[in-house]
Backbone bond lengths (Angstrom), bond angles and torsions (degrees), N, CA, C in turn:
res aa  C-N    CA-C-N  psi(-1)  N-CA   C-N-CA  omega(-1)  CA-C   N-CA-C  phi
1 I - - - 1.371 - - 1.533 111.12 -
2 R 1.369 117.13 140.04 1.444 122.01 174.96 1.512 113.23 -121.51
3 A 1.358 111.81 143.20 1.501 116.34 -178.27 1.496 107.43 -136.22
4 S 1.397 112.29 141.64 1.490 118.70 179.81 1.523 106.72 -119.39
5 T 1.357 112.26 156.64 1.552 116.33 178.14 1.496 108.44 -133.13
6 F 1.387 112.95 61.96 1.451 124.01 174.58 1.542 112.49 45.35
7 G 1.342 110.99 60.93 1.490 117.07 174.53 1.500 118.34 86.39
8 R 1.308 115.72 -2.53 1.493 119.01 179.00 1.536 114.53 -95.33
9 G 1.313 114.38 3.80 1.501 119.18 173.10 1.499 109.58 136.45
10 I 1.350 113.02 161.68 1.487 125.28 176.94 1.564 107.60 -114.75
11 W 1.238 117.98 129.51 1.394 122.37 173.91 1.547 109.44 -110.63
12 E 1.273 116.06 142.10 1.543 120.01 179.67 1.498 107.83 -135.55
13 S 1.293 114.24 136.64 1.480 119.74 -179.41 1.497 106.49 -150.24
14 P 1.368 116.84 140.49 1.504 118.73 177.47 1.574 111.62 -68.60
15 L 1.329 112.76 147.93 1.439 117.65 179.14 1.526 107.52 -75.83
16 V 1.269 115.94 147.84 1.440 122.49 174.91 1.521 109.57 -85.86
17 I 1.328 119.35 119.78 1.456 123.07 179.94 1.607 110.93 -82.55
18 A 1.213 115.77 122.77 1.459 118.56 -177.91 1.523 108.15 -64.13
19 A 1.307 117.19 141.60 1.493 124.24 175.93 1.499 110.77 -56.03
20 Q 1.276 117.39 132.93 1.419 120.21 179.40 1.548 108.97 -93.14
21 I 1.305 113.17 111.49 1.509 124.29 -175.75 1.421 108.13 -89.09
22 A 1.337 123.05 131.98 1.365 124.88 174.02 1.509 115.03 -65.60
23 M 1.397 115.95 144.98 1.405 120.31 178.59 1.529 108.05 -83.38
24 I 1.386 120.09 129.56 1.393 123.90 -174.11 1.580 110.30 -106.93
25 I 1.282 116.48 125.40 1.476 121.11 173.55 1.507 108.33 -90.33
26 S 1.301 113.80 99.42 1.548 119.09 -176.29 1.583 109.87 -111.13
27 D 1.259 116.25 4.36 1.502 123.49 175.12 1.485 109.19 -136.15
28 D 1.317 123.10 152.27 1.410 122.41 171.82 1.626 109.90 -61.52
29 K 1.348 111.21 133.15 1.486 114.92 -178.34 1.570 105.91 -135.13
30 T 1.354 116.51 153.77 1.423 125.43 169.55 1.562 109.23 -132.25
31 W 1.364 112.73 115.72 1.506 116.20 169.55 1.471 108.58 -93.10
32 G 1.397 111.70 119.54 1.495 120.25 -165.66 1.456 117.93 -74.88
33 E 1.290 119.24 179.52 1.474 122.54 -172.83 1.535 111.35 -63.24
34 N 1.335 121.81 -28.32 1.418 123.06 -176.01 1.567 111.54 -101.93
35 S 1.315 115.61 10.46 1.391 119.60 -178.50 1.548 111.56 -81.39
36 F 1.374 115.38 145.34 1.491 120.22 176.16 1.517 103.15 -133.58
37 M 1.335 117.53 106.07 1.434 121.99 -177.14 1.525 107.39 -110.46
38 I 1.388 110.69 134.40 1.432 119.01 175.32 1.537 107.33 -108.83
39 Q 1.438 115.39 119.26 1.369 121.02 -174.07 1.538 112.18 -108.34
40 P 1.329 118.19 102.43 1.509 119.52 -173.36 1.483 108.02 -85.18
41 T 1.345 124.40 -9.32 1.495 123.41 -173.53 1.512 107.61 -126.70
42 D 1.288 113.97 174.89 1.589 117.83 169.17 1.537 108.06 -62.22
43 L 1.227 114.68 152.69 1.480 125.36 177.85 1.561 111.52 -119.80
44 I 1.283 117.26 119.31 1.464 118.19 -177.24 1.477 112.94 -119.76
45 I 1.336 117.14 126.42 1.426 124.20 -178.60 1.513 106.95 -99.09
46 K 1.259 116.42 118.56 1.514 120.83 -178.74 1.400 115.76 -76.07
47 A 1.380 119.16 162.75 1.441 123.57 176.51 1.481 115.71 -54.53
48 G 1.275 120.85 132.82 1.473 121.79 175.46 1.528 111.77 86.76
49 K 1.359 118.54 0.10 1.553 120.19 -174.01 1.523 106.04 -119.35
50 T 1.347 113.19 150.60 1.454 120.97 -175.30 1.518 108.05 -126.56
51 L 1.358 116.83 126.93 1.502 122.47 165.24 1.473 110.03 -105.23
52 T 1.362 114.56 125.87 1.508 122.64 174.96 1.475 108.81 -107.50
53 V 1.391 117.45 123.51 1.489 122.94 177.58 1.465 109.29 -107.49
54 K 1.285 119.09 116.48 1.428 124.25 172.15 1.530 114.96 -109.89
55 G 1.355 114.28 -18.62 1.507 120.09 178.01 1.547 113.85 -101.22
56 N 1.261 114.18 -143.14 1.543 118.06 -175.76 1.542 107.29 -114.43
57 V 1.252 114.84 140.82 1.460 124.93 178.36 1.545 107.77 -127.61
58 L 1.415 115.14 123.64 1.388 122.08 177.90 1.456 111.48 -107.59
59 M 1.393 116.45 106.56 1.438 119.78 179.95 1.523 112.91 -84.98
60 N 1.369 113.26 147.15 1.531 114.00 176.96 1.583 107.59 -75.42
61 P 1.264 118.37 160.17 1.412 120.66 174.16 1.531 116.02 -54.15
62 D 1.287 119.59 140.86 1.379 127.79 176.43 1.627 114.61 64.87
63 K 1.338 115.26 13.32 1.477 121.18 171.57 1.482 112.09 -96.47
64 K 1.277 115.86 160.60 1.495 121.23 -179.20 1.486 115.95 -141.88
65 I 1.244 118.07 169.93 1.557 125.77 169.82 1.436 106.94 -108.16
66 I 1.280 117.74 130.65 1.538 125.84 174.96 1.503 112.24 -112.10
67 I 1.272 120.39 120.79 1.479 124.72 174.47 1.478 109.78 -102.48
68 K 1.332 115.89 107.81 1.434 118.82 -179.93 1.492 112.79 -69.55
69 E 1.300 117.71 163.74 1.445 121.94 177.71 1.576 107.85 -54.79
70 G 1.344 115.95 126.66 1.461 120.79 -179.35 1.497 110.80 86.80
71 G 1.336 123.01 -10.61 1.462 121.63 170.91 1.496 110.29 -82.32
72 K 1.383 117.91 164.58 1.416 127.87 -176.98 1.498 115.06 -140.24
73 L 1.314 116.31 130.06 1.562 121.78 170.83 1.395 106.46 -115.81
74 I 1.360 117.21 125.30 1.469 124.42 172.33 1.439 107.78 -112.95
75 I 1.411 119.83 116.51 1.424 124.81 174.20 1.605 105.38 -99.53
76 D 1.274 118.65 100.45 1.441 124.35 -174.43 1.571 108.34 -106.99
77 G 1.285 118.54 84.15 1.418 123.13 -175.79 1.423 115.58 76.73
78 G 1.319 121.97 -2.19 1.493 124.90 -176.81 1.578 107.93 -81.34
79 K 1.346 108.80 174.92 1.517 116.25 179.60 1.559 106.97 -139.58
80 I 1.333 111.18 131.50 1.469 121.09 177.74 1.514 106.45 -121.29
81 K 1.331 113.22 119.66 1.495 120.73 179.39 1.557 110.39 -139.46
82 C 1.334 113.21 -173.93 1.534 117.57 178.09 1.436 110.85 -105.97
83 S 1.286 112.32 147.73 1.558 117.19 -179.73 1.465 111.63 -69.44
84 C 1.388 119.12 -31.32 1.484 125.99 169.07 1.432 104.95 -166.73
85 G 1.295 117.63 154.34 1.520 120.66 179.71 1.430 109.56 69.75
86 T 1.324 118.89 -145.18 1.476 125.12 -171.26 1.427 111.50 -124.15
87 W 1.364 123.13 133.09 1.434 124.09 169.10 1.472 108.64 -94.04
88 Q 1.315 115.36 169.59 1.516 121.69 -175.34 1.511 115.20 -79.05
89 G 1.391 118.91 -26.03 1.377 121.51 178.74 1.464 113.60 100.97
90 I 1.399 120.70 -162.51 1.355 124.33 -175.59 1.527 113.64 -113.21
91 E 1.311 117.26 121.77 1.424 122.67 179.63 1.545 108.61 -96.08
92 V 1.411 115.98 123.43 1.468 121.87 178.88 1.500 105.84 -106.13
93 H 1.355 117.57 109.19 1.429 118.34 179.50 1.537 112.04 -84.76
94 G 1.359 112.10 153.98 1.407 116.49 179.58 1.491 110.50 -143.89
95 D 1.352 117.03 170.43 1.442 125.92 177.54 1.569 110.55 -120.40
96 P 1.371 115.16 102.45 1.467 117.34 -175.25 1.514 113.54 -63.52
97 A 1.259 117.01 -13.11 1.456 117.23 -179.07 1.513 110.98 -84.97
98 K 1.331 118.33 -6.59 1.462 122.69 174.30 1.442 115.57 -115.03
99 S 1.328 114.58 157.58 1.472 120.36 174.92 1.485 113.30 -69.20
100 Q 1.305 120.41 170.94 1.410 125.33 171.52 1.587 111.47 -89.92
101 S 1.279 113.64 -1.38 1.525 122.57 171.38 1.428 111.29 -116.49
102 P 1.400 119.12 122.58 1.434 124.50 -2.35 1.592 109.44 -75.90
103 N 1.315 114.76 159.43 1.438 116.57 -175.46 1.521 117.81 -67.35
104 T 1.319 114.81 -7.17 1.386 119.67 171.33 1.483 116.72 -71.00
105 N 1.359 116.67 -7.74 1.488 122.16 175.68 1.552 107.51 -69.09
106 Q 1.235 117.81 -26.86 1.565 123.68 -163.56 1.504 108.66 -122.69
107 G 1.284 115.80 161.14 1.441 121.33 163.36 1.553 110.32 -64.33
108 Y 1.343 118.09 144.64 1.431 118.58 -169.13 1.555 108.27 -141.73
109 V 1.347 116.11 131.07 1.467 118.25 171.64 1.492 108.27 -129.98
110 K 1.283 115.60 140.52 1.452 122.87 178.84 1.511 111.30 -133.27
111 I 1.344 115.88 126.04 1.447 120.24 -176.52 1.513 106.85 -121.12
112 I 1.431 114.81 124.02 1.461 118.69 -175.82 1.555 109.67 -139.47
113 N 1.331 116.10 168.85 1.503 119.81 170.08 1.534 112.93 56.32
114 G 1.257 117.36 42.54 1.461 122.29 177.76 1.567 115.87 73.12
115 G 1.375 116.46 17.91 1.364 119.47 170.91 1.504 112.72 -53.27
116 T 1.386 114.70 142.53 1.510 118.32 -163.52 1.557 109.89 -133.53
117 I 1.274 115.28 129.07 1.495 123.10 170.11 1.529 104.91 -113.82
118 E 1.403 111.63 130.72 1.416 117.98 -172.95 1.529 115.28 -139.90
119 N 1.244 121.98 146.46 1.392 127.63 176.81 1.580 117.17 56.61
120 A 1.297 117.03 38.21 1.404 124.16 -173.06 1.604 106.60 -103.96
121 L 1.357 113.39 149.46 1.438 115.82 171.62 1.579 110.98 -70.12
122 I 1.353 119.08 -40.54 1.379 124.64 170.83 1.517 104.89 -138.60
123 G 1.376 119.44 108.65 1.405 120.99 -174.31 1.461 114.85 -55.28
124 I 1.311 120.16 -54.73 1.480 127.60 172.59 1.456 108.47 -130.86
125 N 1.317 118.23 127.74 1.469 123.43 -178.00 1.495 110.59 -123.76
126 A 1.392 113.89 103.42 1.419 115.03 174.18 1.564 104.76 -91.42
127 K 1.319 114.03 77.33 1.445 119.29 -167.98 1.473 113.12 -91.38
128 A 1.359 116.37 158.65 1.451 123.20 170.41 1.558 107.87 -71.64
129 H 1.235 120.62 127.56 1.487 125.16 -176.47 1.531 109.92 -144.84
130 K 1.340 113.36 166.96 1.372 117.31 176.63 1.536 115.48 -72.86
131 Y 1.323 119.83 139.89 1.432 123.32 -174.74 1.568 104.46 -143.49
132 A 1.310 111.18 155.07 1.520 116.27 -178.47 1.562 109.07 -87.17
133 I 1.319 113.89 121.89 1.509 118.93 172.09 1.502 110.13 -80.33
134 N 1.349 113.46 -43.92 1.469 120.01 177.67 1.543 105.14 -152.12
135 E 1.347 117.89 -167.07 1.449 118.15 -177.82 1.519 115.71 -70.17
136 T 1.293 117.60 -15.44 1.475 119.75 -176.62 1.551 111.23 -122.34
137 T 1.313 117.45 -9.35 1.536 117.22 -176.38 1.557 111.58 -123.99
138 T 1.263 114.89 136.38 1.415 121.99 174.39 1.560 113.58 -109.45
139 G 1.316 118.31 152.95 1.441 120.81 170.34 1.473 111.89 -122.73
140 F 1.421 112.55 -172.14 1.428 117.72 -177.76 1.498 110.98 -141.86
141 G 1.352 116.41 120.18 1.480 114.71 -177.05 1.505 112.21 -177.17
142 G 1.336 116.34 -177.32 1.443 121.55 -177.95 1.573 107.59 -120.08
143 G 1.343 116.55 -152.83 1.476 123.40 -177.64 1.491 112.70 132.35
144 G 1.439 120.99 -6.14 1.354 121.34 -179.95 1.481 114.96 -62.54
145 I 1.437 118.06 148.95 1.476 122.05 -172.43 1.427 107.74 -108.21
146 I 1.340 117.46 138.59 1.473 128.22 176.58 1.504 108.38 -127.24
147 I 1.313 114.69 116.21 1.512 123.89 173.20 1.521 110.12 -117.24
148 A 1.368 116.98 114.76 1.455 117.10 -176.10 1.520 106.79 -132.00
149 E 1.352 116.38 127.53 1.444 125.34 178.80 1.494 109.18 -135.33
150 N 1.295 116.61 123.06 1.520 120.51 -176.14 1.504 107.76 56.68
151 A 1.309 122.98 39.71 1.393 123.55 178.96 1.572 108.58 -94.68
152 V 1.341 118.29 166.83 1.411 121.75 175.44 1.604 108.67 -131.82
153 F 1.269 113.28 129.33 1.458 119.59 176.89 1.515 104.90 -120.50
154 K 1.349 118.41 116.46 1.493 124.97 -168.91 1.535 111.03 -127.02
155 N 1.206 114.59 127.51 1.485 124.22 173.21 1.538 112.71 49.00
156 C 1.320 114.88 53.52 1.393 121.02 174.24 1.515 110.27 -109.68
157 Q 1.299 121.00 143.38 1.463 118.52 -178.37 1.576 111.29 -65.16
158 I 1.306 114.80 -41.55 1.463 124.58 171.12 1.575 102.82 -131.63
159 A 1.341 115.76 117.57 1.510 117.54 -179.59 1.560 111.84 -70.70
160 V 1.383 112.02 -50.27 1.469 118.26 -179.52 1.524 110.25 -137.11
161 N 1.364 116.49 137.86 1.411 122.51 173.24 1.499 108.65 -128.61
162 I 1.384 117.15 126.95 1.443 121.93 174.64 1.549 111.60 -119.26
163 D 1.207 120.83 114.46 1.481 125.59 -179.17 1.553 110.14 -85.23
164 A 1.400 109.00 169.54 1.403 120.65 -172.61 1.570 111.97 -54.12
165 Y 1.329 118.82 133.34 1.453 126.03 176.31 1.541 109.27 -165.99
166 K 1.341 118.52 140.91 1.415 118.73 172.03 1.490 109.91 -115.51
167 N 1.332 119.27 116.53 1.385 125.60 176.06 1.558 112.20 -75.84
168 F 1.262 118.65 152.80 1.482 121.96 -172.53 1.545 111.21 -155.97
169 I 1.333 118.18 154.41 1.450 119.42 179.97 1.585 106.37 -67.93
170 P 1.347 116.86 142.47 1.405 118.16 -176.72 1.436 115.67 -59.85
171 A 1.268 124.24 -23.37 1.470 124.59 -175.65 1.536 109.74 -85.70
172 N 1.301 118.28 -19.77 1.507 119.78 -173.36 1.469 111.26 -150.17
173 S 1.284 118.67 105.49 1.482 118.66 -170.83 1.621 110.03 -76.37
174 D 1.307 116.37 -2.67 1.471 120.64 177.82 1.549 107.89 -85.47
175 V 1.303 121.66 -19.59 1.448 122.23 172.49 1.537 116.09 -89.86
176 I 1.302 111.27 106.95 1.490 115.74 -170.82 1.498 110.40 -85.03
177 M 1.316 115.97 140.85 1.458 127.90 -176.18 1.543 108.47 -120.32
178 P 1.379 112.70 152.89 1.536 115.32 175.23 1.543 112.66 -59.97
179 N 1.300 116.70 144.27 1.469 121.74 170.43 1.550 108.97 -56.66
180 L 1.347 114.11 143.86 1.477 118.10 -179.68 1.477 112.15 -84.17
181 C 1.331 122.80 -6.63 1.441 120.65 -178.36 1.578 110.95 -64.97
182 S 1.293 115.04 133.53 1.502 117.25 -178.73 1.552 110.03 -146.99
183 F 1.293 118.83 151.30 1.481 131.59 -178.09 1.542 111.21 -128.93
184 N 1.365 116.28 108.68 1.473 117.68 -172.09 1.625 103.96 -124.79
185 K 1.352 112.49 119.61 1.484 119.77 171.92 1.546 109.73 56.93
186 C 1.278 115.56 37.19 1.496 118.84 171.85 1.511 115.80 -95.14
187 T 1.410 115.07 157.54 1.386 122.38 178.89 1.444 111.80 -112.04
188 F 1.340 115.90 122.67 1.487 124.27 175.71 1.552 105.78 -109.13
189 T 1.271 117.54 118.05 1.516 115.76 -178.31 1.527 113.06 -145.16
190 T 1.295 113.18 149.57 1.445 122.75 170.57 1.540 106.68 -126.55
191 D 1.343 116.65 132.30 1.489 118.10 -177.58 1.462 111.20 -126.00
192 G 1.329 120.36 21.68 1.463 120.92 177.75 1.575 110.35 163.40
193 V 1.306 114.49 177.31 1.459 118.86 179.38 1.559 103.07 -60.18
194 L 1.409 113.76 137.88 1.486 121.85 -175.56 1.576 106.39 -75.45
195 N 1.309 110.07 164.99 1.526 117.68 174.44 1.536 107.44 -53.54
196 D 1.300 116.92 154.68 1.497 123.05 -179.92 1.535 110.52 58.21
197 N 1.262 119.93 25.96 1.502 127.12 172.62 1.542 108.06 56.36
198 K 1.259 118.90 35.03 1.408 120.39 176.86 1.570 110.57 -90.92
199 N 1.278 116.13 160.48 1.537 120.51 178.36 1.566 105.15 -110.19
200 P 1.342 113.32 148.29 1.452 116.68 175.82 1.534 116.23 -64.60
201 E 1.239 116.46 138.28 1.490 121.20 -177.39 1.578 112.73 -97.29
202 V 1.310 109.64 -58.95 1.552 114.67 178.84 1.521 107.37 -162.91
203 F 1.365 114.84 150.56 1.454 118.26 177.72 1.503 110.81 -76.23
204 V 1.395 115.37 -49.93 1.438 119.35 -179.39 1.466 108.50 -132.05
205 K 1.346 116.85 127.84 1.512 121.46 -178.13 1.519 107.27 -120.59
206 L 1.365 114.84 121.93 1.488 122.38 -176.75 1.591 107.37 -112.04
207 M 1.319 112.61 130.88 1.470 114.39 172.28 1.566 113.56 -134.81
208 G 1.333 114.34 113.20 1.366 122.13 -179.83 1.476 121.71 59.22
209 V 1.349 115.49 33.48 1.455 125.23 174.50 1.494 111.53 -111.75
210 H 1.351 118.02 160.41 1.434 122.92 -179.98 1.602 110.86 -133.34
211 G 1.319 110.45 129.99 1.490 114.30 169.44 1.530 114.68 97.32
212 V 1.348 120.89 10.00 1.414 121.71 175.58 1.518 108.60 -67.89
213 K 1.374 117.05 140.77 1.404 122.37 -170.63 1.543 112.73 -121.83
214 F 1.400 112.83 135.68 1.448 121.90 179.68 1.494 109.69 -124.66
215 Y 1.303 116.99 114.40 1.505 124.24 -179.53 1.461 114.03 -120.48
216 G 1.335 120.03 113.33 1.384 120.81 170.52 1.543 117.22 65.38
217 N 1.315 120.52 36.18 1.415 121.48 -178.19 1.587 113.00 -98.89
218 T 1.296 115.49 168.26 1.449 120.42 178.73 1.513 109.05 -119.51
219 F 1.278 119.34 121.34 1.429 124.26 177.16 1.550 109.19 -116.34
220 K 1.401 118.17 111.28 1.450 114.50 -164.06 1.552 106.66 -149.56
221 N 1.363 115.60 130.85 1.539 121.49 168.32 1.454 106.58 -101.06
222 N 1.329 115.01 118.38 1.566 120.40 -176.18 1.531 108.42 -99.66
223 T 1.291 123.94 8.87 1.470 121.17 177.58 1.550 108.19 -71.37
224 P 1.342 115.05 159.44 1.411 120.18 -172.18 1.619 111.41 -57.62
225 N 1.324 116.05 151.25 1.491 115.16 -173.96 1.508 113.67 -73.69
226 D 1.352 121.09 -6.59 1.424 121.41 179.91 1.557 110.40 -83.27
227 D 1.411 117.16 -5.46 1.367 118.25 174.08 1.536 112.94 -66.39
228 M 1.310 117.60 139.73 1.495 126.69 179.34 1.480 107.48 -43.21
229 V 1.393 119.23 125.12 1.435 120.95 -173.45 1.519 111.09 -64.87
230 T 1.282 117.71 -36.31 1.454 121.12 179.73 1.525 117.23 -62.91
231 K 1.357 112.10 -13.08 1.489 120.42 178.52 1.510 115.85 -98.60
232 R 1.277 112.29 8.06 1.525 117.69 -171.54 1.524 114.36 -92.23
233 G 1.358 115.97 -6.37 1.465 120.85 173.82 1.447 114.92 85.44
234 I 1.302 122.74 173.14 1.443 131.74 -175.50 1.511 106.34 -122.17
235 G 1.349 116.90 140.98 1.432 120.15 174.48 1.500 115.62 -66.47
236 I 1.300 116.24 -65.82 1.427 126.05 173.91 1.448 114.74 -123.38
237 K 1.288 121.78 118.98 1.371 124.62 179.74 1.562 111.85 -112.84
238 S 1.258 121.22 118.40 1.505 123.60 -171.08 1.592 105.84 -125.34
239 I 1.344 112.37 133.04 1.407 123.23 171.85 1.547 108.92 -125.22
240 D 1.322 117.28 115.37 1.442 125.23 179.31 1.558 112.45 56.29
241 A 1.304 109.83 35.24 1.488 116.81 -174.28 1.536 112.80 -118.94
242 G 1.274 121.93 158.94 1.410 125.38 167.92 1.519 115.37 -120.22
243 F 1.278 119.57 141.71 1.487 118.98 -175.33 1.601 105.36 -159.99
244 M 1.360 108.87 167.40 1.452 118.92 177.58 1.547 109.55 -123.34
245 V 1.373 116.19 140.27 1.449 121.55 178.01 1.537 102.08 -132.87
246 D 1.383 114.54 116.87 1.496 119.99 -178.29 1.492 108.42 -149.81
247 Q 1.349 111.90 174.84 1.502 119.41 176.78 1.467 111.74 -82.28
248 V 1.309 119.61 169.26 1.473 126.03 179.59 1.524 106.11 -129.38
249 C 1.327 112.98 144.67 1.459 119.66 173.31 1.510 110.36 -72.17
250 T 1.353 119.20 138.07 1.430 123.10 178.11 1.554 111.89 -125.85
251 S 1.315 115.28 2.91 1.505 113.47 -177.89 1.568 110.43 -89.39
252 G 1.322 119.42 -19.55 1.420 121.93 177.37 1.516 106.79 73.07
253 T 1.337 122.09 22.49 1.479 123.10 179.36 1.574 111.35 -126.48
254 L 1.299 113.56 159.42 1.469 122.00 173.53 1.437 108.14 -121.41
255 P 1.393 121.47 119.01 1.470 119.80 -3.88 1.584 113.02 -72.43
256 C 1.359 112.59 163.03 1.455 114.93 -178.68 1.552 110.86 -75.08
257 T 1.383 113.68 141.29 1.386 120.21 -178.26 1.536 115.02 -113.18
258 S 1.358 117.70 -9.97 1.450 119.32 174.38 1.526 108.06 -147.89
259 Y 1.366 110.94 148.42 1.504 117.77 -174.45 1.572 109.32 -133.80
260 R 1.264 116.79 153.01 1.520 125.71 170.96 1.482 106.19 -109.46
261 Q 1.378 117.41 122.48 1.451 122.14 179.12 1.586 107.49 -93.63
262 N 1.286 111.33 159.72 1.489 120.15 162.01 1.467 110.42 -66.02
263 T 1.305 120.80 133.62 1.555 120.08 178.30 1.595 102.48 -126.33
264 F 1.339 110.29 142.00 1.510 118.48 176.07 1.545 106.78 -128.06
265 E 1.328 117.02 123.37 1.481 119.73 -167.36 1.492 108.90 -142.79
266 G 1.398 116.66 132.06 1.463 122.32 169.18 1.489 113.66 68.83
267 L 1.262 118.19 32.34 1.510 123.70 -176.23 1.531 113.47 -110.19
268 F 1.315 115.10 163.51 1.451 118.20 173.02 1.497 108.55 -71.75
269 Y 1.323 121.08 -49.27 1.508 125.81 166.67 1.474 106.66 -129.68
270 G 1.341 114.39 136.26 1.478 119.07 168.91 1.565 110.44 -63.82
271 I 1.320 113.66 -57.65 1.444 122.15 -179.48 1.493 105.89 -133.98
272 Y 1.310 119.04 130.75 1.496 124.93 174.31 1.521 107.75 -127.07
273 D 1.378 112.76 115.81 1.413 117.37 178.84 1.510 111.23 -124.68
274 Q 1.350 114.14 136.07 1.515 118.69 177.96 1.547 106.51 -140.40
275 N 1.325 110.46 122.07 1.515 119.15 -177.91 1.553 108.47 -108.91
276 I 1.279 118.06 122.76 1.460 119.64 -174.52 1.558 109.45 -112.21
277 S 1.381 115.46 -45.46 1.439 118.79 -167.64 1.565 115.52 -131.71
278 T 1.357 118.54 10.44 1.384 120.48 -178.55 1.552 114.99 -129.24
279 L 1.278 116.92 170.83 1.511 117.21 172.76 1.446 113.80 -105.52
280 N 1.366 118.16 19.74 1.475 122.80 177.46 1.557 108.30 -57.70
281 S 1.268 115.62 137.75 1.456 119.63 176.93 1.475 110.08 -115.43
282 I 1.357 116.45 163.86 1.493 124.10 179.29 1.469 112.53 -124.01
283 I 1.363 116.05 148.74 1.440 119.45 172.01 1.546 110.09 -124.42
284 I 1.286 117.73 124.29 1.406 121.97 177.85 1.534 108.57 -125.99
285 R 1.290 117.13 114.16 1.503 120.15 -179.26 1.517 109.93 -149.07
286 N 1.349 110.09 161.03 1.469 118.86 177.32 1.450 114.79 49.62
287 S 1.355 117.50 45.86 1.448 122.74 -176.88 1.619 107.50 -129.46
288 T 1.325 112.83 157.72 1.485 116.09 179.09 1.455 110.33 -121.45
289 F 1.382 116.77 136.41 1.494 125.77 -178.38 1.480 106.79 -118.96
290 T 1.322 117.66 118.95 1.413 122.06 177.31 1.510 117.74 -129.08
291 N 1.339 112.29 127.52 1.451 117.47 174.50 1.489 113.35 58.00
292 N 1.283 118.71 42.25 1.481 122.12 173.16 1.568 108.97 -107.25
293 N 1.327 112.60 151.64 1.416 120.06 176.28 1.516 111.84 -52.72
294 R 1.293 114.80 -50.34 1.493 125.75 171.42 1.518 106.50 -136.52
295 G 1.364 116.69 135.23 1.490 121.31 179.51 1.463 108.98 -77.30
296 I 1.343 121.51 -57.43 1.445 123.65 -179.77 1.500 114.12 -138.62
297 F 1.283 122.45 126.58 1.448 126.63 170.42 1.468 111.67 -114.55
298 I 1.402 116.69 125.18 1.443 123.58 -179.35 1.522 105.19 -125.88
299 S 1.322 117.53 132.93 1.465 123.51 174.17 1.537 109.13 -138.41
300 G 1.354 115.20 125.87 1.462 121.17 174.16 1.573 115.15 68.78
301 A 1.331 121.00 9.11 1.409 122.39 -179.51 1.521 110.41 -75.59
302 Y 1.386 112.85 141.96 1.470 120.40 -174.34 1.592 109.62 -97.60
303 N 1.309 115.36 123.82 1.382 125.57 168.52 1.572 109.23 57.24
304 S 1.273 121.17 43.70 1.438 127.87 -174.24 1.509 110.14 -87.32
305 S 1.350 121.26 157.28 1.360 127.53 -173.43 1.567 110.80 -132.99
306 V 1.386 115.26 123.10 1.522 119.72 174.28 1.378 106.71 -126.28
307 T 1.347 120.32 108.52 1.486 123.58 -177.32 1.428 109.80 -146.56
308 S 1.430 111.97 149.87 1.419 125.23 169.60 1.524 113.80 66.30
309 N 1.360 117.74 34.30 1.368 126.33 178.57 1.489 113.43 -104.84
310 I 1.341 115.18 159.98 1.396 122.41 -177.17 1.503 109.59 -119.72
311 F 1.363 119.99 127.42 1.414 126.04 -176.90 1.596 109.00 -117.25
312 N 1.360 116.31 110.34 1.428 120.27 178.96 1.583 103.39 -103.32
313 V 1.296 120.15 110.87 1.385 126.14 -172.95 1.532 109.51 -90.43
314 G 1.250 117.38 116.05 1.557 121.83 177.32 1.476 113.38 -104.93
315 A 1.283 121.35 -179.40 1.389 126.07 178.55 1.510 108.48 -70.24
316 T 1.294 117.59 145.13 1.455 125.71 178.59 1.479 107.79 -155.54
317 E 1.323 113.39 154.73 1.531 120.69 179.07 1.487 107.33 -75.96
318 V 1.311 116.85 156.71 1.431 123.96 171.74 1.578 110.60 -80.47
319 V 1.416 113.24 127.69 1.387 117.72 -173.01 1.612 105.14 -110.13
320 N 1.322 117.92 128.39 1.491 121.10 176.08 1.507 108.11 -90.36
321 Y 1.429 113.74 100.97 1.438 119.47 -175.15 1.512 112.22 -72.25
322 L 1.372 120.54 -13.34 1.340 121.64 -177.72 1.560 115.70 -94.42
323 A 1.320 110.01 -3.03 1.470 118.72 178.87 1.482 110.66 -73.92
C-alpha cells in the first residue's frame, strides 16, 4: 500500500496477507448438481463425516482436499478442477494398524457416474503419512480406500497414487487380504501439455500394495504423435505391488454376452512392473495395447500371468535407454 500526504512524502508498506484457514467438513454435507463452489483454501473432511459432490468445485492452485481416517468423499457426477495452474489433489489418509474392513477405519473416496478430477498434481493420493499410534508416538503408513466406477481422470500429472499398505482380516492381522481399491470402467486421459507446462508421469502408481483391481478402464494419451515418446506417460506403474487387470461384463446377463476390456493407447509404457523385494504377482489379461512405445514391461515379478491380450504395434521413435 502507498500513502501520500499532499507533498510531504510517500510511504509504502507491504500488505499483510491474512492467514488462509482450511475449510473443515464437520457435518455431513451435499453440494448439489447445480452448485458451483470456489475453494480458496485446503478442505478437510473429518472422521465420521461425509461430503458428497454432485456439482462443480473450483480449487485454488496448490490447494488440496484431505480425507481424514474415517472421513468420506463421494464424487457423484461432480467435477473438481483447478481455477488455473495445478491443484494438489485429494489426500486419502489411512491407518496401517487397522484393516480396511469396515471401511470406516480408513479415509474413503468414491467416484461414480462420470465424476471427474482434472488438472491435479496427484488426483487421488492414498499416501503414506504420519498418524498417531498413541498420545506420544506417531507412525507412518497408508491404508486409504479408493473406489472408482465410471470416473474420469483428466490431465493430471499422476492420476492416482497408492502407497504401501497390507490389508488384513479384522480378527487376525497375520492373515493378509487384497487391498479394497478398485477401478471399474474409468477413463484416464491426457489431451495436451498439462497446466504449468508439466508432462504426464503416470495414470496409476502402486507401491507395495496387493490386490488392486482394474476392470474395463481406458488409459490414453491423446496428444499428437510427434510428441517425444518419453513424455507420454505410463498407464500403470507398479513397484513391489500386486494387481489384476481384466475385462468386465457389460451385458448384465448370465452368461455374459459382451465385455469391456482395459485399453492402453499412445503411452510410453502401457504397464510397467518392477518387483524388488516382495512375492506379489500380477495378472494382465483380456486387454488391448495400441501404439505404445512398450506395451508391458515386467521385471522380477513372481508367478505373474499375461494372457489373452492384443498388441497393436504402431510407429514410435527409437529411444536410447543408455543415454
